[in-house]
SEZAVO-194193 format. One line per 4 residues: number of its first residue (from 1); for each residue x, y, z of N, C-alpha, C. Coordinates in nm, 2 decimals, always signed. Example, Ala and Ser with C-alpha at 12.3 -4.5 7.8 and 13.67 -1.06 7.14 Angstrom:
% residues 2
1 = +1.32 -0.57 +0.78 +1.23 -0.45 +0.78 +1.32 -0.33 +0.78 | +1.28 -0.22 +0.71 +1.37 -0.11 +0.71 +1.29 +0.00 +0.79
This chain:
% residues 269
1 = -6.52 -16.59 -0.43 -6.51 -16.55 -0.57 -6.41 -16.44 -0.58 | -6.31 -16.45 -0.67 -6.22 -16.35 -0.70 -6.28 -16.22 -0.76 | -6.25 -16.10 -0.70 -6.31 -15.98 -0.74 -6.21 -15.89 -0.80 | -6.23 -15.85 -0.92 -6.14 -15.76 -1.00 -6.21 -15.65 -1.07
5 = -6.14 -15.53 -1.07 -6.19 -15.42 -1.15 -6.07 -15.38 -1.24 | -6.10 -15.41 -1.37 -5.99 -15.40 -1.47 -6.01 -15.28 -1.56 | -6.07 -15.17 -1.51 -6.08 -15.05 -1.58 -6.11 -14.93 -1.49 | -5.99 -14.88 -1.44 -6.00 -14.76 -1.35 -5.91 -14.65 -1.39
9 = -5.95 -14.53 -1.36 -5.87 -14.41 -1.39 -5.83 -14.33 -1.27 | -5.72 -14.27 -1.27 -5.67 -14.18 -1.17 -5.65 -14.04 -1.23 | -5.59 -13.95 -1.15 -5.56 -13.82 -1.20 -5.45 -13.81 -1.30 | -5.40 -13.93 -1.33 -5.30 -13.94 -1.45 -5.37 -13.94 -1.58
13 = -5.51 -13.96 -1.58 -5.59 -13.95 -1.69 -5.64 -13.81 -1.70 | -5.65 -13.76 -1.82 -5.68 -13.61 -1.84 -5.83 -13.58 -1.80 | -5.92 -13.68 -1.78 -6.05 -13.65 -1.74 -6.09 -13.70 -1.60 | -5.99 -13.72 -1.52 -6.02 -13.77 -1.38 -5.95 -13.69 -1.28
17 = -6.02 -13.65 -1.18 -5.97 -13.56 -1.07 -5.91 -13.64 -0.95 | -5.93 -13.77 -0.95 -5.91 -13.85 -0.83 -5.76 -13.90 -0.81 | -5.70 -13.87 -0.70 -5.57 -13.94 -0.68 -5.57 -14.09 -0.68 | -5.46 -14.15 -0.72 -5.46 -14.29 -0.72 -5.48 -14.36 -0.59
21 = -5.42 -14.30 -0.48 -5.44 -14.35 -0.35 -5.59 -14.35 -0.31 | -5.67 -14.26 -0.35 -5.82 -14.26 -0.31 -5.88 -14.37 -0.39 | -5.84 -14.40 -0.51 -5.90 -14.52 -0.59 -5.87 -14.65 -0.52 | -5.74 -14.66 -0.47 -5.71 -14.78 -0.40 -5.78 -14.80 -0.28
25 = -5.79 -14.69 -0.20 -5.87 -14.70 -0.08 -6.01 -14.74 -0.10 | -6.07 -14.69 -0.21 -6.21 -14.74 -0.25 -6.21 -14.88 -0.28 | -6.11 -14.93 -0.36 -6.10 -15.07 -0.39 -6.10 -15.17 -0.27 | -6.02 -15.12 -0.17 -6.01 -15.20 -0.05 -6.15 -15.20 +0.02
29 = -6.21 -15.09 +0.04 -6.34 -15.08 +0.10 -6.45 -15.16 +0.03 | -6.43 -15.18 -0.10 -6.53 -15.25 -0.18 -6.50 -15.40 -0.18 | -6.39 -15.44 -0.12 -6.35 -15.58 -0.12 -6.30 -15.64 -0.24 | -6.24 -15.56 -0.32 -6.17 -15.61 -0.44 -6.04 -15.68 -0.41
33 = -6.01 -15.78 -0.49 -5.88 -15.85 -0.47 -5.78 -15.79 -0.57 | -5.82 -15.74 -0.68 -5.72 -15.69 -0.78 -5.79 -15.58 -0.87 | -5.70 -15.48 -0.89 -5.74 -15.37 -0.98 -5.63 -15.35 -1.08 | -5.68 -15.27 -1.19 -5.58 -15.23 -1.29 -5.61 -15.09 -1.33
37 = -5.51 -15.00 -1.31 -5.53 -14.86 -1.36 -5.50 -14.86 -1.51 | -5.61 -14.81 -1.58 -5.60 -14.81 -1.73 -5.62 -14.66 -1.77 | -5.51 -14.59 -1.76 -5.51 -14.44 -1.79 -5.53 -14.42 -1.94 | -5.59 -14.31 -1.97 -5.63 -14.28 -2.10 -5.50 -14.23 -2.18
41 = -5.49 -14.28 -2.31 -5.40 -14.21 -2.41 -5.49 -14.19 -2.53 | -5.48 -14.07 -2.59 -5.57 -14.03 -2.70 -5.48 -13.95 -2.80 | -5.38 -14.02 -2.85 -5.29 -13.95 -2.94 -5.37 -13.91 -3.07 | -5.35 -13.77 -3.10 -5.41 -13.72 -3.22 -5.56 -13.68 -3.21
45 = -5.61 -13.69 -3.08 -5.75 -13.66 -3.07 -5.77 -13.51 -3.10 | -5.88 -13.48 -3.18 -5.90 -13.34 -3.22 -5.92 -13.24 -3.11 | -5.96 -13.29 -2.99 -5.98 -13.21 -2.87 -5.85 -13.20 -2.80 | -5.77 -13.08 -2.80 -5.64 -13.08 -2.73 -5.64 -13.12 -2.59
49 = -5.74 -13.10 -2.52 -5.75 -13.15 -2.38 -5.74 -13.30 -2.37 | -5.80 -13.36 -2.46 -5.80 -13.51 -2.46 -5.66 -13.57 -2.50 | -5.59 -13.50 -2.58 -5.46 -13.55 -2.63 -5.35 -13.52 -2.52 | -5.36 -13.57 -2.40 -5.28 -13.54 -2.29 -5.24 -13.67 -2.22
53 = -5.13 -13.74 -2.27 -5.10 -13.87 -2.21 -5.05 -13.86 -2.06 | -5.05 -13.96 -1.99 -4.99 -13.95 -1.85 -4.85 -13.94 -1.85 | -4.79 -13.88 -1.75 -4.65 -13.88 -1.72 -4.62 -14.02 -1.68 | -4.57 -14.10 -1.77 -4.55 -14.25 -1.75 -4.45 -14.28 -1.64
57 = -4.34 -14.21 -1.63 -4.24 -14.24 -1.53 -4.30 -14.22 -1.39 | -4.36 -14.10 -1.38 -4.42 -14.06 -1.25 -4.53 -14.16 -1.21 | -4.62 -14.20 -1.31 -4.73 -14.29 -1.29 -4.68 -14.43 -1.24 | -4.58 -14.48 -1.32 -4.53 -14.61 -1.28 -4.47 -14.61 -1.14
61 = -4.40 -14.50 -1.10 -4.35 -14.48 -0.97 -4.45 -14.49 -0.86 | -4.57 -14.42 -0.89 -4.68 -14.42 -0.79 -4.74 -14.55 -0.78 | -4.76 -14.62 -0.89 -4.81 -14.75 -0.88 -4.73 -14.84 -0.79 | -4.60 -14.83 -0.80 -4.51 -14.91 -0.70 -4.53 -14.86 -0.56
65 = -4.55 -14.73 -0.54 -4.58 -14.68 -0.41 -4.71 -14.74 -0.35 | -4.81 -14.75 -0.44 -4.94 -14.79 -0.40 -4.94 -14.94 -0.37 | -4.85 -15.01 -0.44 -4.83 -15.16 -0.41 -4.78 -15.18 -0.27 | -4.69 -15.09 -0.23 -4.63 -15.11 -0.10 -4.73 -15.06 +0.01
69 = -4.81 -14.96 -0.03 -4.91 -14.91 +0.07 -5.03 -14.99 +0.09 | -5.06 -15.08 -0.01 -5.18 -15.16 -0.01 -5.15 -15.31 -0.04 | -5.07 -15.37 +0.04 -5.02 -15.51 +0.01 -5.14 -15.61 +0.00 | -5.26 -15.58 +0.05 -5.37 -15.67 +0.04 -5.44 -15.66 -0.09
73 = -5.39 -15.57 -0.19 -5.46 -15.54 -0.31 -5.35 -15.56 -0.43 | -5.39 -15.65 -0.52 -5.31 -15.67 -0.64 -5.33 -15.54 -0.73 | -5.23 -15.47 -0.76 -5.24 -15.35 -0.84 -5.16 -15.36 -0.97 | -5.23 -15.36 -1.08 -5.17 -15.37 -1.21 -5.16 -15.24 -1.29
77 = -5.06 -15.23 -1.38 -5.05 -15.11 -1.47 -5.10 -15.14 -1.60 | -5.20 -15.07 -1.64 -5.26 -15.08 -1.78 -5.28 -14.95 -1.85 | -5.31 -14.96 -1.97 -5.34 -14.84 -2.05 -5.47 -14.86 -2.13 | -5.56 -14.77 -2.13 -5.67 -14.77 -2.22 -5.63 -14.69 -2.35
81 = -5.59 -14.77 -2.45 -5.53 -14.72 -2.57 -5.64 -14.66 -2.66 | -5.63 -14.53 -2.68 -5.73 -14.47 -2.77 -5.68 -14.48 -2.91 | -5.73 -14.58 -2.98 -5.69 -14.60 -3.12 -5.72 -14.48 -3.21 | -5.64 -14.46 -3.31 -5.67 -14.35 -3.40 -5.61 -14.39 -3.53
85 = -5.69 -14.41 -3.63 -5.64 -14.45 -3.77 -5.55 -14.35 -3.83 | -5.56 -14.23 -3.79 -5.49 -14.12 -3.86 -5.34 -14.12 -3.81 | -5.31 -14.19 -3.70 -5.18 -14.19 -3.65 -5.14 -14.32 -3.58 | -5.21 -14.43 -3.63 -5.20 -14.56 -3.56 -5.06 -14.61 -3.55
89 = -4.97 -14.59 -3.65 -4.84 -14.65 -3.63 -4.77 -14.58 -3.51 | -4.79 -14.45 -3.50 -4.73 -14.38 -3.38 -4.79 -14.43 -3.25 | -4.92 -14.45 -3.25 -4.98 -14.50 -3.13 -4.92 -14.63 -3.09 | -4.91 -14.72 -3.18 -4.85 -14.86 -3.16 -4.71 -14.84 -3.11
93 = -4.63 -14.76 -3.17 -4.49 -14.75 -3.13 -4.47 -14.70 -2.99 | -4.55 -14.59 -2.95 -4.55 -14.53 -2.82 -4.59 -14.64 -2.71 | -4.69 -14.71 -2.73 -4.74 -14.80 -2.63 -4.66 -14.93 -2.62 | -4.60 -14.97 -2.73 -4.53 -15.10 -2.73 -4.40 -15.08 -2.64
97 = -4.35 -14.97 -2.62 -4.23 -14.94 -2.54 -4.26 -14.94 -2.39 | -4.39 -14.94 -2.35 -4.42 -14.93 -2.21 -4.42 -15.07 -2.14 | -4.37 -15.07 -2.01 -4.37 -15.20 -1.93 -4.51 -15.22 -1.86 | -4.60 -15.26 -1.94 -4.74 -15.27 -1.89 -4.78 -15.41 -1.86
101 = -4.88 -15.43 -1.77 -4.94 -15.55 -1.74 -5.06 -15.58 -1.84 | -5.12 -15.48 -1.89 -5.25 -15.48 -1.96 -5.26 -15.38 -2.06 | -5.30 -15.42 -2.19 -5.34 -15.32 -2.29 -5.48 -15.34 -2.33 | -5.56 -15.23 -2.31 -5.71 -15.23 -2.33 -5.73 -15.15 -2.45
105 = -5.77 -15.21 -2.56 -5.79 -15.14 -2.69 -5.92 -15.07 -2.69 | -5.92 -14.94 -2.71 -6.03 -14.86 -2.70 -6.05 -14.78 -2.83 | -6.16 -14.73 -2.85 -6.19 -14.64 -2.97 -6.29 -14.53 -2.93 | -6.24 -14.41 -2.93 -6.34 -14.29 -2.90 -6.35 -14.21 -3.02
109 = -6.29 -14.24 -3.14 -6.30 -14.15 -3.25 -6.36 -14.23 -3.37 | -6.46 -14.17 -3.43 -6.52 -14.23 -3.55 -6.51 -14.12 -3.66 | -6.43 -14.16 -3.76 -6.41 -14.06 -3.87 -6.36 -13.93 -3.81 | -6.27 -13.95 -3.72 -6.20 -13.83 -3.64 -6.30 -13.75 -3.57
113 = -6.42 -13.80 -3.53 -6.51 -13.73 -3.44 -6.54 -13.82 -3.32 | -6.54 -13.76 -3.21 -6.57 -13.83 -3.08 -6.73 -13.81 -3.05 | -6.80 -13.93 -3.05 -6.94 -13.92 -3.03 -6.98 -13.87 -2.88 | -6.88 -13.84 -2.80 -6.91 -13.77 -2.68 -6.97 -13.63 -2.71
117 = -6.93 -13.58 -2.83 -6.98 -13.44 -2.87 -7.10 -13.46 -2.96 | -7.20 -13.38 -2.95 -7.33 -13.39 -3.02 -7.30 -13.38 -3.18 | -7.20 -13.31 -3.21 -7.18 -13.28 -3.36 -7.17 -13.40 -3.43 | -7.12 -13.52 -3.37 -7.10 -13.64 -3.44 -7.23 -13.68 -3.50
121 = -7.35 -13.66 -3.44 -7.48 -13.71 -3.48 -7.55 -13.62 -3.58 | -7.49 -13.51 -3.61 -7.55 -13.42 -3.71 -7.56 -13.49 -3.84 | -7.69 -13.48 -3.90 -7.71 -13.54 -4.04 -7.72 -13.69 -4.04 | -7.72 -13.76 -3.92 -7.73 -13.90 -3.92 -7.85 -13.95 -3.85
125 = -7.91 -14.06 -3.89 -8.00 -14.13 -3.80 -7.93 -14.21 -3.70 | -8.01 -14.25 -3.59 -7.94 -14.32 -3.49 -7.88 -14.45 -3.55 | -7.95 -14.52 -3.64 -7.89 -14.64 -3.70 -7.77 -14.61 -3.77 | -7.76 -14.50 -3.85 -7.64 -14.47 -3.93 -7.53 -14.44 -3.83
129 = -7.56 -14.37 -3.73 -7.45 -14.33 -3.63 -7.39 -14.45 -3.56 | -7.48 -14.54 -3.52 -7.43 -14.66 -3.45 -7.37 -14.76 -3.54 | -7.42 -14.77 -3.66 -7.36 -14.87 -3.76 -7.22 -14.82 -3.79 | -7.20 -14.70 -3.81 -7.07 -14.65 -3.84 -6.97 -14.68 -3.72
133 = -7.02 -14.66 -3.60 -6.94 -14.69 -3.48 -6.90 -14.84 -3.48 | -6.99 -14.93 -3.51 -6.96 -15.07 -3.51 -6.86 -15.11 -3.62 | -6.88 -15.04 -3.74 -6.78 -15.07 -3.85 -6.64 -15.01 -3.81 | -6.64 -14.90 -3.74 -6.51 -14.85 -3.69 -6.45 -14.94 -3.59
137 = -6.52 -15.00 -3.50 -6.47 -15.09 -3.40 -6.41 -15.22 -3.47 | -6.47 -15.26 -3.57 -6.43 -15.38 -3.65 -6.29 -15.34 -3.72 | -6.29 -15.22 -3.78 -6.17 -15.18 -3.85 -6.06 -15.17 -3.75 | -6.08 -15.12 -3.64 -5.98 -15.10 -3.53 -5.92 -15.23 -3.49
141 = -6.01 -15.33 -3.46 -5.95 -15.46 -3.42 -5.87 -15.53 -3.53 | -5.92 -15.52 -3.65 -5.85 -15.58 -3.76 -5.72 -15.52 -3.78 | -5.70 -15.40 -3.74 -5.57 -15.33 -3.77 -5.46 -15.35 -3.67 | -5.50 -15.42 -3.55 -5.41 -15.45 -3.45 -5.37 -15.60 -3.45
145 = -5.25 -15.63 -3.43 -5.22 -15.78 -3.42 -5.25 -15.83 -3.29 | -5.29 -15.95 -3.28 -5.32 -16.01 -3.14 -5.22 -15.99 -3.03 | -5.09 -15.98 -3.07 -4.99 -15.96 -2.97 -4.98 -15.81 -2.92 | -5.06 -15.72 -2.99 -5.05 -15.58 -2.95 -5.15 -15.53 -2.86
149 = -5.25 -15.61 -2.82 -5.35 -15.58 -2.72 -5.40 -15.70 -2.65 | -5.47 -15.68 -2.54 -5.52 -15.79 -2.46 -5.68 -15.81 -2.45 | -5.75 -15.70 -2.47 -5.89 -15.70 -2.45 -5.94 -15.58 -2.53 | -6.07 -15.58 -2.57 -6.14 -15.47 -2.63 -6.23 -15.40 -2.53
153 = -6.22 -15.27 -2.53 -6.29 -15.19 -2.42 -6.43 -15.16 -2.47 | -6.52 -15.14 -2.37 -6.65 -15.08 -2.37 -6.72 -15.07 -2.51 | -6.76 -15.19 -2.56 -6.84 -15.19 -2.69 -6.97 -15.13 -2.65 | -7.00 -15.01 -2.71 -7.12 -14.94 -2.67 -7.09 -14.80 -2.61
157 = -6.96 -14.77 -2.62 -6.93 -14.63 -2.57 -7.01 -14.52 -2.63 | -7.04 -14.54 -2.75 -7.12 -14.43 -2.82 -7.25 -14.41 -2.76 | -7.31 -14.51 -2.70 -7.45 -14.49 -2.64 -7.45 -14.41 -2.51 | -7.34 -14.41 -2.44 -7.33 -14.34 -2.31 -7.37 -14.19 -2.33
161 = -7.34 -14.13 -2.44 -7.35 -13.99 -2.46 -7.45 -13.95 -2.57 | -7.50 -14.05 -2.64 -7.59 -14.02 -2.75 -7.71 -13.93 -2.71 | -7.76 -13.85 -2.81 -7.87 -13.76 -2.78 -8.01 -13.82 -2.80 | -8.02 -13.94 -2.74 -8.15 -14.01 -2.75 -8.20 -14.04 -2.60
165 = -8.33 -14.07 -2.59 -8.39 -14.10 -2.45 -8.32 -14.23 -2.40 | -8.30 -14.23 -2.27 -8.22 -14.34 -2.21 -8.27 -14.48 -2.26 | -8.40 -14.51 -2.28 -8.45 -14.64 -2.31 -8.41 -14.67 -2.45 | -8.39 -14.57 -2.54 -8.35 -14.60 -2.68 -8.21 -14.59 -2.70
169 = -8.13 -14.55 -2.61 -7.99 -14.52 -2.63 -7.90 -14.64 -2.64 | -7.91 -14.76 -2.58 -7.82 -14.87 -2.58 -7.79 -14.91 -2.73 | -7.67 -14.95 -2.75 -7.63 -15.02 -2.87 -7.68 -15.16 -2.88 | -7.74 -15.19 -2.99 -7.80 -15.33 -3.01 -7.75 -15.40 -3.13
173 = -7.75 -15.53 -3.12 -7.71 -15.61 -3.23 -7.77 -15.58 -3.36 | -7.90 -15.54 -3.36 -7.97 -15.51 -3.49 -7.92 -15.38 -3.55 | -7.84 -15.30 -3.49 -7.79 -15.18 -3.55 -7.68 -15.21 -3.66 | -7.61 -15.32 -3.64 -7.50 -15.36 -3.74 -7.46 -15.51 -3.73
177 = -7.56 -15.60 -3.76 -7.53 -15.74 -3.73 -7.40 -15.79 -3.80 | -7.38 -15.75 -3.93 -7.27 -15.81 -4.00 -7.14 -15.76 -3.94 | -7.13 -15.63 -3.91 -7.01 -15.58 -3.84 -6.99 -15.65 -3.71 | -7.09 -15.67 -3.63 -7.08 -15.72 -3.50 -7.02 -15.87 -3.51
181 = -7.08 -15.94 -3.60 -7.04 -16.09 -3.62 -6.89 -16.09 -3.66 | -6.86 -16.00 -3.76 -6.71 -16.01 -3.80 -6.62 -15.96 -3.69 | -6.66 -15.87 -3.61 -6.58 -15.82 -3.49 -6.57 -15.93 -3.39 | -6.67 -16.00 -3.35 -6.66 -16.10 -3.26 -6.59 -16.23 -3.31
185 = -6.60 -16.26 -3.43 -6.52 -16.37 -3.49 -6.37 -16.33 -3.48 | -6.34 -16.21 -3.51 -6.20 -16.17 -3.51 -6.14 -16.18 -3.37 | -6.22 -16.13 -3.27 -6.17 -16.13 -3.13 -6.16 -16.28 -3.09 | -6.26 -16.36 -3.12 -6.26 -16.50 -3.07 -6.14 -16.57 -3.14
189 = -6.12 -16.55 -3.26 -6.00 -16.62 -3.34 -5.87 -16.58 -3.27 | -5.86 -16.46 -3.22 -5.73 -16.41 -3.16 -5.73 -16.45 -3.02 | -5.83 -16.51 -2.96 -5.83 -16.54 -2.82 -5.84 -16.42 -2.73 | -5.90 -16.31 -2.77 -5.90 -16.19 -2.70 -6.03 -16.19 -2.61
193 = -6.02 -16.11 -2.51 -6.14 -16.08 -2.42 -6.21 -15.96 -2.46 | -6.34 -15.97 -2.43 -6.44 -15.85 -2.45 -6.47 -15.80 -2.31 | -6.45 -15.67 -2.29 -6.48 -15.61 -2.16 -6.63 -15.61 -2.14 | -6.67 -15.64 -2.02 -6.80 -15.60 -1.97 -6.78 -15.47 -1.88
197 = -6.82 -15.36 -1.93 -6.80 -15.23 -1.87 -6.93 -15.19 -1.81 | -6.93 -15.17 -1.67 -7.05 -15.13 -1.60 -7.09 -14.99 -1.61 | -7.01 -14.90 -1.66 -7.04 -14.76 -1.65 -7.17 -14.72 -1.72 | -7.21 -14.80 -1.82 -7.33 -14.76 -1.89 -7.46 -14.77 -1.80
201 = -7.44 -14.85 -1.69 -7.55 -14.87 -1.60 -7.59 -14.73 -1.53 | -7.49 -14.65 -1.52 -7.51 -14.53 -1.44 -7.60 -14.43 -1.52 | -7.59 -14.44 -1.65 -7.67 -14.34 -1.73 -7.79 -14.41 -1.81 | -7.79 -14.54 -1.83 -7.90 -14.59 -1.91 -7.93 -14.74 -1.86
205 = -7.89 -14.78 -1.74 -7.93 -14.91 -1.68 -7.89 -15.03 -1.78 | -7.78 -15.01 -1.85 -7.73 -15.12 -1.93 -7.58 -15.12 -1.92 | -7.53 -15.25 -1.93 -7.38 -15.26 -1.93 -7.34 -15.25 -2.08 | -7.21 -15.22 -2.10 -7.15 -15.21 -2.23 -7.05 -15.33 -2.25
209 = -7.09 -15.43 -2.34 -7.21 -15.43 -2.42 -7.33 -15.49 -2.34 | -7.44 -15.50 -2.41 -7.56 -15.55 -2.35 -7.56 -15.71 -2.35 | -7.66 -15.77 -2.29 -7.67 -15.91 -2.29 -7.68 -15.97 -2.43 | -7.75 -15.92 -2.52 -7.76 -15.98 -2.65 -7.62 -15.98 -2.73
213 = -7.55 -15.87 -2.72 -7.42 -15.86 -2.78 -7.32 -15.96 -2.71 | -7.33 -15.97 -2.58 -7.24 -16.07 -2.52 -7.27 -16.21 -2.55 | -7.40 -16.24 -2.57 -7.44 -16.38 -2.61 -7.40 -16.41 -2.76 | -7.40 -16.30 -2.84 -7.36 -16.31 -2.98 -7.20 -16.34 -2.98
217 = -7.13 -16.27 -2.89 -6.98 -16.29 -2.88 -6.95 -16.44 -2.85 | -7.03 -16.48 -2.75 -7.01 -16.62 -2.70 -7.05 -16.72 -2.82 | -7.15 -16.69 -2.90 -7.19 -16.78 -3.00 -7.09 -16.78 -3.12 | -7.02 -16.67 -3.13 -6.91 -16.66 -3.23 -6.78 -16.72 -3.18
221 = -6.78 -16.78 -3.07 -6.66 -16.84 -3.02 -6.58 -16.78 -2.92 | -6.63 -16.66 -2.87 -6.56 -16.59 -2.77 -6.56 -16.66 -2.63 | -6.45 -16.66 -2.57 -6.44 -16.74 -2.45 -6.41 -16.66 -2.32 | -6.36 -16.53 -2.34 -6.31 -16.46 -2.22 -6.37 -16.32 -2.21
225 = -6.39 -16.28 -2.09 -6.42 -16.14 -2.06 -6.33 -16.08 -1.97 | -6.33 -15.94 -1.97 -6.27 -15.87 -1.85 -6.38 -15.79 -1.79 | -6.36 -15.75 -1.67 -6.47 -15.68 -1.59 -6.41 -15.55 -1.54 | -6.49 -15.44 -1.57 -6.44 -15.31 -1.54 -6.54 -15.20 -1.51
229 = -6.53 -15.12 -1.41 -6.62 -15.02 -1.38 -6.61 -14.89 -1.46 | -6.49 -14.87 -1.51 -6.46 -14.75 -1.58 -6.47 -14.63 -1.48 | -6.43 -14.66 -1.36 -6.45 -14.56 -1.26 -6.35 -14.44 -1.27 | -6.40 -14.32 -1.26 -6.32 -14.20 -1.26 -6.33 -14.13 -1.11
233 = -6.42 -14.19 -1.03 -6.44 -14.14 -0.90 -6.44 -14.25 -0.80 | -6.40 -14.23 -0.67 -6.40 -14.35 -0.58 -6.53 -14.41 -0.56 | -6.64 -14.34 -0.56 -6.77 -14.40 -0.54 -6.82 -14.50 -0.65 | -6.75 -14.49 -0.76 -6.79 -14.58 -0.87 -6.69 -14.71 -0.88
237 = -6.59 -14.71 -0.80 -6.50 -14.83 -0.80 -6.57 -14.95 -0.77 | -6.56 -15.06 -0.85 -6.62 -15.18 -0.83 -6.77 -15.19 -0.85 | -6.83 -15.08 -0.90 -6.97 -15.06 -0.92 -7.03 -15.17 -1.01 | -7.13 -15.25 -0.96 -7.21 -15.34 -1.03 -7.12 -15.46 -1.09
241 = -7.00 -15.48 -1.04 -6.92 -15.59 -1.09 -6.97 -15.73 -1.06 | -7.03 -15.74 -0.94 -7.09 -15.87 -0.91 -7.20 -15.91 -1.01 | -7.28 -15.81 -1.05 -7.38 -15.83 -1.15 -7.33 -15.86 -1.29 | -7.21 -15.79 -1.31 -7.14 -15.82 -1.44 -7.09 -15.97 -1.45
245 = -7.04 -16.01 -1.34 -7.00 -16.15 -1.33 -7.12 -16.25 -1.35 | -7.23 -16.22 -1.29 -7.34 -16.30 -1.30 -7.39 -16.30 -1.45 | -7.39 -16.18 -1.51 -7.44 -16.17 -1.65 -7.34 -16.26 -1.74 | -7.21 -16.25 -1.71 -7.12 -16.33 -1.79 -7.15 -16.48 -1.78
249 = -7.17 -16.52 -1.66 -7.21 -16.67 -1.64 -7.33 -16.70 -1.72 | -7.44 -16.62 -1.71 -7.56 -16.64 -1.78 -7.55 -16.65 -1.93 | -7.45 -16.57 -1.97 -7.42 -16.57 -2.12 -7.33 -16.69 -2.17 | -7.29 -16.77 -2.08 -7.21 -16.89 -2.11 -7.07 -16.88 -2.09
253 = -7.01 -16.77 -2.04 -6.87 -16.75 -2.02 -6.82 -16.82 -1.89 | -6.71 -16.88 -1.89 -6.65 -16.95 -1.77 -6.54 -16.88 -1.71 | -6.48 -16.79 -1.79 -6.36 -16.72 -1.74 -6.35 -16.57 -1.75 | -6.31 -16.50 -1.65 -6.27 -16.36 -1.66 -6.12 -16.36 -1.65
257 = -6.06 -16.27 -1.72 -5.91 -16.26 -1.73 -5.86 -16.14 -1.65 | -5.74 -16.17 -1.58 -5.66 -16.05 -1.54 -5.52 -16.08 -1.61 | -5.43 -15.98 -1.59 -5.30 -15.99 -1.66 -5.19 -15.95 -1.57 | -5.07 -16.02 -1.59 -4.95 -15.97 -1.54 -4.84 -15.98 -1.64
261 = -4.78 -15.86 -1.67 -4.68 -15.84 -1.77 -4.74 -15.90 -1.91 | -4.86 -15.87 -1.93 -4.93 -15.91 -2.06 -4.96 -16.05 -2.08 | -4.95 -16.12 -1.97 -4.98 -16.27 -1.97 -5.12 -16.29 -1.90 | -5.21 -16.35 -1.97 -5.34 -16.37 -1.91 -5.35 -16.47 -1.80
265 = -5.43 -16.44 -1.70 -5.46 -16.53 -1.59 -5.61 -16.56 -1.59 | -5.65 -16.68 -1.60 -5.79 -16.71 -1.60 -5.85 -16.73 -1.46 | -5.97 -16.67 -1.44 -6.04 -16.68 -1.31 -6.18 -16.73 -1.34 | -6.21 -16.84 -1.27 -6.34 -16.91 -1.30 -6.45 -16.82 -1.25
269 = -6.55 -16.79 -1.33 -6.66 -16.71 -1.29 -6.76 -16.78 -1.20
């Protein structure tokens, strides 16, 4: 079975200390066939540290170096696009000029607040906080043309850092059923993939999104997933991706996607 990790960060991301070579070495040790570096971009993020894009010229040059150093590993160049409604046109212009293999549409800001920080939850119930997140994800997807991105990242990001007990933390369909259905129908109509991101398992024993949301995406016509560990450290590269493939099959998906120069390649699950 083809093994891919399509959500990795190196020290070209502002929140990652690990050199690209160490991530590639971990991918080889883990037995992966293909990886994609999806470095963060967070244009206009209110935290100045977060608004630090990679040095693209240097980053692409190092990807080429890693391809030569690890010929047994397919290495793709991607970006985890931090959408921002306040400067979306600039976000789109900057990213459209890059020679990428993969565009992973992400959202870390809800009404210009990042739920990584506890202040987002002030004055909100959990249902209110989560419903607004789902509505913001829908608004984000509807604002991007299908040609402008390839997959949607980590639905459930909000739950990773929410100030609730681990058992109560996961994002569920019941938090915003109307928004989720509209979101999934839009992704399915555009033929886009939904990422199964395994990083949530490290903090709350759940993937992002959970089984119920994945099954709802399938019921709404979704056909494709991408698989990613969201690793920022070598020990997390490839983590739980075999389980993610199994979950995708159990939810009725037949194909996981990889990408070359923004063209999708289907892999039977």
